[in-house]
C-alpha positions as CSV (number, residue, x, y, z in Angstrom):
1,M,86.1,27.2,-6.1
2,G,85.7,29.3,-3.0
3,L,82.9,31.3,-4.7
4,R,81.1,28.1,-5.6
5,Q,81.3,26.9,-2.0
6,L,80.0,30.3,-0.8
7,K,77.0,30.0,-3.3
8,S,76.4,26.5,-2.1
9,R,76.2,27.6,1.5
10,V,74.0,30.6,0.8
11,G,71.8,28.3,-1.4
12,S,71.3,26.0,1.6
13,I,69.7,28.8,3.6
14,Y,66.1,29.6,2.9
15,Y,66.0,33.1,1.3
16,G,63.1,34.1,3.5
17,W,65.5,34.6,6.4
18,V,67.4,37.2,4.3
19,I,64.1,38.9,3.8
20,V,63.5,38.9,7.5
21,F,66.8,40.6,8.1
22,V,66.0,43.3,5.5
23,A,62.5,43.8,6.9
24,G,64.0,44.2,10.4
25,L,66.4,46.8,9.0
26,G,63.4,48.6,7.5
27,V,61.6,48.6,10.8
28,F,64.8,49.9,12.5
29,F,65.0,52.8,10.0
30,S,61.4,53.7,10.7
31,G,62.9,55.4,13.7
32,P,62.9,59.0,12.4
33,G,59.2,58.8,12.1
34,Q,58.5,57.4,15.6
35,T,57.6,59.3,18.7
36,Y,60.6,58.1,20.6
37,S,62.8,59.8,18.1
38,N,60.7,63.0,17.4
39,S,60.4,63.7,21.1
40,T,64.2,64.5,21.2
41,F,63.7,67.4,18.8
42,I,60.6,69.0,20.5
43,D,62.5,71.2,23.0
44,E,65.0,72.3,20.3
45,Y,62.1,73.6,18.2
46,I,60.6,75.4,21.2
47,Q,63.9,76.9,22.2
48,D,65.0,78.0,18.7
49,F,61.7,79.3,17.3
50,G,59.8,80.3,20.4
51,W,56.8,78.1,19.6
52,S,54.7,76.9,22.5
53,R,54.6,73.3,23.6
54,S,50.9,73.1,22.9
55,E,51.4,74.4,19.4
56,V,54.0,71.8,18.6
57,S,52.1,69.0,20.3
58,S,48.8,69.9,18.4
59,L,50.7,70.1,15.1
60,Y,52.2,66.7,15.8
61,S,48.9,65.1,16.6
62,T,47.2,66.7,13.5
63,A,50.0,65.6,11.2
64,T,49.9,62.1,12.5
65,L,46.1,62.0,12.1
66,I,46.3,63.1,8.5
67,A,49.2,60.7,7.8
68,G,47.1,57.8,9.2
69,F,44.5,58.1,6.5
70,G,47.2,57.8,3.9
71,M,48.1,54.3,5.0
72,M,45.1,52.7,3.3
73,L,46.4,54.1,0.0
74,V,49.9,52.8,0.8
75,G,48.5,49.3,1.5
76,R,46.8,49.3,-2.0
77,F,50.0,50.3,-3.6
78,I,51.8,47.4,-1.9
79,D,49.3,45.0,-3.4
80,R,49.6,46.5,-6.9
81,L,53.3,47.4,-7.1
82,G,54.9,44.9,-4.7
83,Q,57.0,45.2,-1.6
84,R,60.3,45.6,-3.3
85,F,59.3,48.7,-5.3
86,M,57.5,50.2,-2.3
87,M,60.3,49.5,0.1
88,V,62.8,51.3,-2.1
89,M,60.3,54.1,-2.8
90,V,59.3,54.6,0.9
91,G,63.0,54.4,2.0
92,S,63.9,57.1,-0.5
93,M,61.0,59.3,0.5
94,L,61.8,58.9,4.2
95,A,65.4,60.0,3.6
96,L,64.1,63.1,1.8
97,A,61.7,63.7,4.7
98,C,64.6,63.7,7.1
99,F,66.5,66.2,4.9
100,F,63.3,68.4,4.7
101,N,63.0,68.4,8.5
102,S,66.6,69.6,8.9
103,F,65.6,72.8,7.1
104,V,62.4,73.6,9.2
105,S,62.3,77.3,10.0
106,S,58.6,78.1,10.2
107,I,55.5,76.6,11.8
108,W,54.0,75.5,8.5
109,M,57.3,73.7,7.5
110,L,57.2,71.9,10.9
111,G,53.6,70.7,10.1
112,V,54.7,69.4,6.7
113,G,57.8,67.9,8.2
114,F,55.7,66.1,10.9
115,F,53.3,64.8,8.2
116,I,55.9,63.3,5.8
117,I,58.0,61.9,8.6
118,R,55.0,60.2,10.1
119,L,53.6,59.0,6.8
120,F,56.8,57.4,5.5
121,G,58.4,56.6,8.8
122,Q,56.0,55.5,11.5
123,G,53.4,54.3,9.0
124,S,54.8,53.1,5.7
125,M,58.2,51.9,6.9
126,T,56.5,49.5,9.3
127,L,53.7,48.5,7.0
128,V,55.8,47.3,4.1
129,P,58.2,45.1,6.1
130,K,55.5,43.2,7.9
131,T,53.5,42.5,4.8
132,L,56.8,41.3,3.1
133,V,57.5,38.8,5.9
134,A,53.9,37.6,5.8
135,Q,54.4,36.7,2.2
136,W,57.5,34.5,2.9
137,F,56.2,32.6,6.0
138,I,53.1,30.8,7.1
139,Q,53.8,28.1,9.7
140,K,57.0,29.9,10.8
141,R,55.4,33.4,10.6
142,G,55.5,33.9,14.4
143,I,59.2,33.4,14.8
144,A,59.9,35.3,11.5
145,L,58.0,38.4,12.8
146,S,59.7,38.1,16.1
147,L,63.1,38.4,14.4
148,M,61.9,41.3,12.3
149,T,60.6,43.0,15.5
150,L,64.1,43.1,16.9
151,G,64.7,46.0,14.6
152,S,61.9,47.9,16.2
153,F,63.2,47.4,19.8
154,I,66.8,48.1,18.8
155,S,65.5,51.3,17.1
156,A,63.6,52.4,20.2
157,S,66.7,51.8,22.4
158,L,69.2,53.6,20.2
159,F,67.5,56.5,18.4
160,P,66.9,58.6,21.6
161,I,70.5,58.2,22.7
162,I,72.0,58.8,19.3
163,N,69.7,61.8,18.6
164,T,70.6,63.4,22.0
165,W,74.3,63.0,21.3
166,L,74.1,64.4,17.8
167,I,72.0,67.3,18.9
168,H,74.2,68.3,21.9
169,T,77.4,67.7,20.0
170,W,76.5,69.4,16.7
171,S,72.9,70.4,16.1
172,W,69.4,69.1,15.6
173,Q,69.7,69.9,11.9
174,L,72.7,67.6,11.5
175,A,70.8,64.8,13.4
176,W,68.1,64.8,10.8
177,R,70.6,64.8,7.9
178,F,72.6,62.0,9.6
179,W,69.5,59.6,9.4
180,G,68.6,60.8,5.9
181,A,72.1,60.0,4.7
182,L,72.2,56.6,6.4
183,I,68.8,55.5,5.0
184,L,70.0,56.5,1.4
185,I,73.4,54.9,1.7
186,I,72.6,51.7,3.6
187,F,68.9,50.8,3.5
188,V,67.8,51.8,0.0
189,P,70.5,49.9,-1.9
190,I,70.1,46.8,0.3
191,A,66.3,46.8,-0.3
192,F,66.8,47.3,-4.1
193,F,69.3,44.4,-4.5
194,T,67.9,41.9,-2.0
195,V,64.1,42.1,-1.7
196,K,61.9,39.7,-3.6
197,N,58.2,40.1,-3.3
198,R,57.2,36.4,-2.8
199,P,59.0,33.1,-2.5
200,E,57.2,32.0,-5.7
201,D,59.2,34.6,-7.6
202,M,62.3,32.6,-6.9
203,G,60.8,29.2,-7.4
204,L,60.4,28.7,-3.6
205,V,57.4,28.2,-1.3
206,P,56.6,29.8,2.0
207,D,58.7,28.6,5.0
208,G,61.1,26.9,2.6
209,N,59.1,23.6,2.6
210,M,59.5,22.3,-0.9
211,H,57.1,19.4,-0.3
212,K,53.7,20.0,1.3
213,E,53.6,16.6,2.9
214,K,56.7,17.4,4.8
215,S,55.3,20.7,6.1
216,Q,52.3,19.4,7.9
217,P,52.1,20.7,11.5
218,K,52.8,18.3,14.4
219,L,50.0,17.0,16.5
220,G,48.9,19.5,19.1
221,T,50.2,22.5,17.1
222,V,47.8,25.3,16.4
223,V,48.4,26.7,12.9
224,E,46.0,29.5,12.0
225,A,47.5,30.5,8.6
226,A,44.8,31.1,6.1
227,E,44.6,28.6,3.2
228,E,42.4,31.0,1.2
229,D,42.9,34.7,0.4
230,W,40.4,37.3,1.3
231,T,39.9,40.6,-0.5
232,L,39.5,43.7,1.6
233,K,35.8,43.9,0.6
234,E,35.3,40.3,1.8
235,A,37.3,40.8,5.0
236,R,35.1,43.9,5.9
237,K,32.1,41.6,6.0
238,T,33.5,39.6,8.9
239,R,33.0,40.5,12.6
240,A,36.6,39.5,13.2
241,F,37.9,42.3,10.9
242,W,36.3,45.1,12.9
243,A,37.1,43.5,16.2
244,I,40.8,43.3,15.2
245,L,40.8,47.0,14.3
246,I,39.6,47.8,17.8
247,C,42.4,45.6,19.2
248,V,44.9,47.5,17.0
249,G,43.8,51.0,17.9
250,I,43.6,50.7,21.7
251,P,47.2,49.7,22.4
252,A,48.5,52.4,20.0
253,M,46.4,55.0,21.9
254,V,47.3,53.9,25.4
255,N,51.0,53.4,24.8
256,T,51.5,56.7,22.9
257,G,49.5,58.5,25.7
258,I,51.8,57.1,28.4
259,T,55.0,57.6,26.4
260,F,54.2,61.2,25.5
261,H,53.4,62.1,29.1
262,I,55.6,59.7,31.1
263,I,58.0,62.4,32.3
264,S,55.1,64.5,33.6
265,I,53.3,61.4,35.1
266,F,56.5,60.4,36.9
267,D,57.1,63.9,38.1
268,E,53.6,63.9,39.7
269,N,54.7,60.7,41.5
270,N,58.0,62.3,42.6
271,L,60.1,60.4,40.1
272,S,62.8,62.1,38.0
273,P,63.0,62.4,34.2
274,T,66.1,60.1,34.4
275,T,63.9,57.4,35.9
276,A,61.4,57.9,33.1
277,A,64.0,57.6,30.5
278,L,65.3,54.5,32.1
279,V,61.8,53.0,32.1
280,L,61.5,53.7,28.4
281,S,64.8,51.9,27.7
282,L,63.9,49.0,30.0
283,M,60.6,48.6,28.2
284,A,62.4,48.3,24.9
285,L,65.1,45.9,26.2
286,V,62.5,43.6,27.9
287,G,60.5,43.6,24.7
288,I,63.3,41.9,22.8
289,P,63.2,38.5,24.4
290,M,59.4,38.8,24.9
291,S,58.9,39.1,21.1
292,F,60.6,35.7,20.7
293,V,58.4,34.2,23.4
294,S,55.3,35.6,21.8
295,G,56.4,34.5,18.4
296,Y,56.7,31.0,19.6
297,I,53.4,31.2,21.5
298,T,51.4,32.4,18.5
299,E,52.4,29.2,16.7
300,K,50.8,27.2,19.6
301,I,47.9,29.2,20.8
302,K,45.0,30.9,18.9
303,T,45.9,34.5,18.1
304,N,42.9,36.1,19.7
305,Y,43.8,34.4,23.0
306,V,47.2,36.2,22.7
307,L,45.3,39.4,22.2
308,M,43.2,38.8,25.2
309,F,46.3,38.4,27.3
310,I,47.7,41.7,25.9
311,F,44.7,43.6,27.2
312,V,44.9,41.9,30.6
313,L,48.5,43.2,30.8
314,E,47.4,46.7,29.8
315,I,44.8,46.8,32.6
316,V,47.5,45.7,35.1
317,L,49.9,48.3,33.6
318,L,47.5,51.2,34.1
319,L,46.7,50.1,37.7
320,L,50.4,49.8,38.4
321,L,51.0,53.3,37.0
322,L,48.8,54.7,39.8
323,V,51.1,53.3,42.5
324,T,54.5,53.7,40.8
325,K,55.9,56.1,43.3
326,N,59.4,54.8,43.9
327,F,62.3,53.4,41.8
328,A,61.6,49.7,42.4
329,M,58.0,50.1,41.3
330,A,59.2,52.1,38.2
331,I,61.4,49.2,37.3
332,L,58.5,46.7,37.7
333,F,56.3,49.0,35.6
334,G,59.0,49.0,32.8
335,I,59.3,45.2,32.9
336,I,55.5,44.7,32.6
337,W,55.3,47.3,29.9
338,G,58.1,45.6,27.9
339,I,56.3,42.2,28.2
340,A,53.0,43.8,26.9
341,N,54.9,45.5,24.1
342,G,56.6,42.2,23.1
343,F,53.3,40.4,22.7
344,E,51.6,43.4,21.0
345,R,54.2,43.7,18.3
346,I,53.8,40.1,17.2
347,G,50.1,39.3,18.0
348,L,48.8,42.4,16.2
349,N,51.0,41.8,13.2
350,I,50.5,38.1,12.7
351,I,46.7,38.0,13.0
352,W,46.1,39.7,9.6
353,P,47.9,37.3,7.3
354,N,46.8,34.3,9.5
355,Y,43.2,35.2,9.2
356,F,43.0,36.7,5.7
357,G,45.8,35.2,3.7
358,R,48.7,36.7,1.7
359,K,47.4,37.9,-1.7
360,Y,45.7,41.1,-0.5
361,I,47.7,41.6,2.7
362,G,48.8,45.1,1.8
363,S,45.3,46.6,1.5
364,I,44.0,44.7,4.5
365,T,46.9,45.5,6.8
366,G,46.9,49.1,5.4
367,V,43.5,49.6,7.1
368,G,45.0,48.2,10.3
369,S,47.9,50.6,10.0
370,T,45.6,53.5,9.5
371,V,43.8,52.7,12.8
372,M,47.1,52.2,14.5
373,V,48.3,55.6,13.4
374,L,45.0,57.3,14.3
375,G,45.1,55.7,17.7
376,S,48.6,57.0,18.3
377,A,47.5,60.5,17.2
378,F,44.6,60.6,19.7
379,G,46.7,58.9,22.5
380,P,48.3,62.0,24.1
381,L,45.2,64.2,24.0
382,P,43.0,62.5,26.8
383,F,46.0,62.5,29.2
384,G,46.7,66.2,28.5
385,V,43.0,67.3,28.7
386,G,42.5,65.1,31.8
387,F,45.5,66.6,33.6
388,D,44.3,70.2,32.7
389,M,40.8,69.4,34.1
390,F,41.7,67.5,37.2
391,H,45.2,68.7,37.9
392,S,46.2,65.1,38.3
393,Y,46.6,62.0,36.1
394,T,44.8,59.7,38.5
395,S,41.3,60.2,37.1
396,I,42.3,59.9,33.4
397,I,44.3,56.8,34.1
398,L,41.3,55.2,35.8
399,L,39.1,56.2,32.9
400,T,41.6,54.8,30.4
401,I,41.1,51.3,31.8
402,V,37.8,51.3,30.0
403,F,39.6,50.9,26.7
404,P,41.6,47.7,27.4
405,V,38.4,46.3,28.8
406,I,36.8,47.0,25.4
407,G,39.8,45.5,23.8
408,L,39.5,42.3,25.9
409,I,35.9,41.8,24.7
410,S,36.9,42.6,21.1
411,A,39.8,40.0,21.3
412,W,37.3,37.4,22.4
413,I,35.1,38.2,19.5
414,A,37.9,38.1,17.0
415,K,37.8,34.4,16.2
416,K,39.2,33.3,12.8
417,P,36.4,33.6,10.2
418,K,35.6,31.0,7.5
419,K,34.5,32.1,4.0
420,E,31.7,29.6,3.7
421,D,30.2,31.0,6.9
422,V,30.5,34.7,6.0
423,L,30.1,34.8,2.3
424,G,27.6,31.8,2.0
């Protein structure tokens, strides 16, 4: 009798929220492939093997660049094979990538390790979950993606701390094996047993609304979810598609550039590495509530307006970075950075399914993920070159403002397309 009651209670909850939890877990376990995690290993490689910082940094950017082009293929596999198969496969491959990185002993092995950890971690393990959530929600997509994004912010907050503790207590090799084991033991089985590709596979409909007449939006609510599905070929014919790609690439480039060089930037402003680490943690913590706010706002305001606000914040952020010369300004910088990140994580994820539908979301979002990864690959380079040329970050920060201005214009252009207008 108790089992029946349990089944009844579980049955009363829309299964899409279980999917959101698993997707959030997937985004959390993308951590081994993210820069905030890999950065904790860089000094260990340099110290143990005698490689220069420029060698390791160049290898990291090159591996990220190559991995980025693979995301279009991953997106196509998602459409063909489904999110469940891909989530289990990507999770397994990411675990193996972690184990491989624990055995790195030569520069070529490091290059391969960077490539596979970026391909399956930063790229694939974030792409699959967001396409999965997009399948299960339309009207509630904003809040669903907000909940999923919690996994990303929690990951960014915990991975550097746990990695540092594991490395200093045992070794960097054990730190890699720790995450590989956790992914295999926890995430892969959960994904295998719980993930369903689409609500229709369980006799359900998106958002859990069984009757369409009950799911109509309230007066004054802006719902942009696409009622028709676009193929990648059709989407490429729209001006919005290319404008969104620009909007995706610019934040990835700017944020990675700042993150990669933040200790050096703060040092130039007479701020300690501890303050820089605090700002990174603060950014992640502020991003958590802001992802909920942005998820709610995207259900009320047109998505391209949200993107415009993101680029306004980025311009403010870069200007503020020029005058961040004391602890109070550093805290303010971290807060604004967190607000911008909260809006970016939701706005840049929700716009693809809202504009182009669910059926081919893997291949379409795969292109977006490619641009995102490429942007993050190029991000650190301008700051490093600019500092070498001018012996200061001031000039390159001022030049970088050009990019969010371009993003602001692109966001204005990125209005939701209509098939009859584009395809005739």
